[in-house]
C-alpha positions as CSV (number, residue, x, y, z in Angstrom):
1,M,3.3,-79.0,48.0
2,S,1.5,-80.4,51.0
3,D,0.5,-83.9,49.6
4,S,3.5,-86.2,49.1
5,T,1.6,-89.4,48.7
6,R,1.3,-91.5,45.6
7,V,-1.6,-91.2,43.2
8,D,-3.4,-93.4,40.7
9,P,-2.5,-92.2,37.2
10,R,-5.9,-93.3,35.9
11,G,-7.5,-90.8,38.3
12,L,-5.3,-88.1,36.9
13,R,-6.4,-88.8,33.4
14,F,-10.1,-89.0,34.5
15,A,-9.7,-85.6,36.1
16,A,-8.1,-84.3,33.0
17,A,-11.0,-85.5,30.9
18,I,-13.5,-83.8,33.1
19,T,-11.4,-80.6,33.1
20,S,-11.2,-80.8,29.3
21,A,-15.0,-80.9,29.0
22,V,-15.4,-78.0,31.5
23,L,-12.8,-75.9,29.6
24,A,-14.3,-76.7,26.2
25,L,-17.8,-75.7,27.4
26,A,-16.3,-72.5,28.9
27,L,-14.8,-71.7,25.5
28,L,-18.0,-72.4,23.6
29,S,-20.4,-70.7,26.0
30,G,-21.0,-67.1,26.2
31,S,-21.0,-64.8,29.2
32,P,-21.9,-65.4,32.0
33,W,-21.5,-69.2,31.6
34,N,-17.9,-69.1,30.7
35,V,-17.1,-67.1,33.9
36,I,-19.2,-69.5,36.0
37,L,-17.5,-72.6,34.5
38,L,-14.0,-71.1,34.8
39,G,-14.7,-70.1,38.4
40,L,-15.8,-73.6,39.3
41,Q,-12.7,-75.0,37.5
42,A,-10.5,-72.6,39.4
43,I,-11.9,-73.9,42.6
44,V,-11.1,-77.5,41.5
45,F,-7.6,-76.5,40.5
46,A,-7.0,-74.7,43.8
47,L,-8.2,-77.7,45.9
48,G,-5.8,-80.0,43.9
49,A,-2.9,-77.5,44.0
50,F,-3.1,-76.3,47.6
51,G,-4.8,-79.3,49.2
52,S,-5.0,-83.0,48.1
53,L,-5.5,-84.4,44.7
54,Q,-7.5,-87.3,46.2
55,R,-9.8,-84.8,48.0
56,A,-10.4,-82.5,45.1
57,P,-13.8,-83.0,43.5
58,Y,-12.6,-85.0,40.4
59,G,-10.4,-87.1,42.6
60,L,-13.3,-87.9,44.9
61,L,-15.4,-88.9,41.9
62,F,-12.7,-91.3,40.7
63,S,-11.9,-92.9,44.0
64,N,-15.6,-93.4,45.0
65,F,-17.1,-94.5,41.8
66,L,-14.5,-95.7,39.3
67,R,-11.5,-97.0,41.2
68,P,-13.6,-99.6,43.1
69,R,-14.7,-101.0,39.7
70,L,-11.2,-100.9,38.2
71,G,-9.2,-102.3,41.1
72,A,-5.8,-101.2,42.3
73,P,-3.5,-99.6,39.7
74,A,-0.5,-101.5,38.4
75,E,1.7,-98.5,39.5
76,T,1.3,-95.2,41.2
77,E,2.9,-91.8,40.7
78,D,4.4,-89.2,43.0
79,S,1.7,-86.5,43.6
80,R,4.0,-83.5,43.5
81,P,4.2,-83.1,39.7
82,P,0.4,-83.4,39.2
83,Q,-0.1,-81.0,42.1
84,F,2.2,-78.5,40.4
85,A,0.2,-79.1,37.2
86,Q,-2.9,-78.2,39.1
87,L,-1.2,-74.9,40.2
88,V,-0.3,-74.2,36.6
89,G,-3.9,-74.9,35.5
90,F,-5.1,-72.6,38.3
91,V,-2.9,-69.7,37.0
92,F,-4.1,-70.1,33.4
93,V,-7.8,-70.2,34.5
94,A,-7.2,-67.2,36.8
95,I,-5.8,-65.3,33.9
96,A,-8.7,-66.4,31.7
97,L,-11.2,-65.2,34.4
98,L,-9.5,-61.9,34.7
99,G,-9.5,-61.5,31.0
100,F,-13.2,-62.2,30.7
101,L,-14.2,-60.1,33.7
102,T,-12.2,-57.1,32.5
103,G,-13.4,-57.3,28.9
104,A,-10.1,-58.7,27.5
105,T,-12.0,-61.5,25.9
106,V,-9.2,-62.6,23.6
107,V,-6.9,-63.0,26.7
108,G,-9.6,-65.1,28.3
109,Q,-10.0,-67.2,25.3
110,I,-6.3,-67.8,24.8
111,A,-5.6,-68.7,28.4
112,T,-8.6,-71.0,28.4
113,A,-7.4,-72.6,25.2
114,F,-3.9,-73.2,26.6
115,A,-5.4,-74.9,29.7
116,L,-7.7,-76.9,27.5
117,V,-4.8,-78.2,25.3
118,A,-2.8,-79.2,28.4
119,A,-5.8,-81.0,29.8
120,L,-6.5,-82.8,26.5
121,L,-2.9,-84.0,26.2
122,N,-3.2,-85.6,29.6
123,A,-6.7,-87.0,29.1
124,T,-6.0,-88.5,25.6
125,V,-2.3,-89.6,25.6
126,G,-1.3,-89.3,29.3
127,F,1.2,-86.5,28.7
128,C,1.0,-84.1,31.6
129,L,2.6,-80.8,30.5
130,G,2.5,-79.3,34.0
131,C,4.2,-82.5,35.4
132,E,6.9,-82.3,32.8
133,T,7.4,-78.6,33.6
134,Y,7.8,-79.5,37.3
135,L,10.4,-82.1,36.5
136,L,12.3,-79.7,34.3
137,V,12.3,-77.0,37.0
138,R,13.5,-79.6,39.6
139,R,16.4,-80.6,37.3
140,L,17.4,-77.0,36.6
141,A,17.2,-76.0,40.3
142,P,20.5,-75.9,42.1
143,V,21.1,-78.8,44.4
144,K,21.3,-77.9,48.1
145,A,24.4,-79.3,49.9
């Protein structure tokens, strides 16, 4: 991943809360709104996964409007696990979009629901499923000599 900086975990939870709202709306809305919402969320995930978490739309909202009011965080996190989580979210939303666009509505709903559950876990209790997956993959990967 390109961004090896540290990030404010409060910003990650803020982004997860917005993501949860967008994905819930996508599940509840009918076509074409679900496709539009998922397309926008896919862009947000792509910017976070392939670019910078701080420069992704939800990261910009947090850093410009909330963080100045909250002050500096007590601790920061490595950005690589959350960036990987953004990539996982992007994959699920891409599958959902493909499902909805090809008429496989159940596939679209299930993929959206999986992404929503992961986002809700992060937003409500701070458990990042994608981050934990990243750490597990890193532990299982062979160590280079």
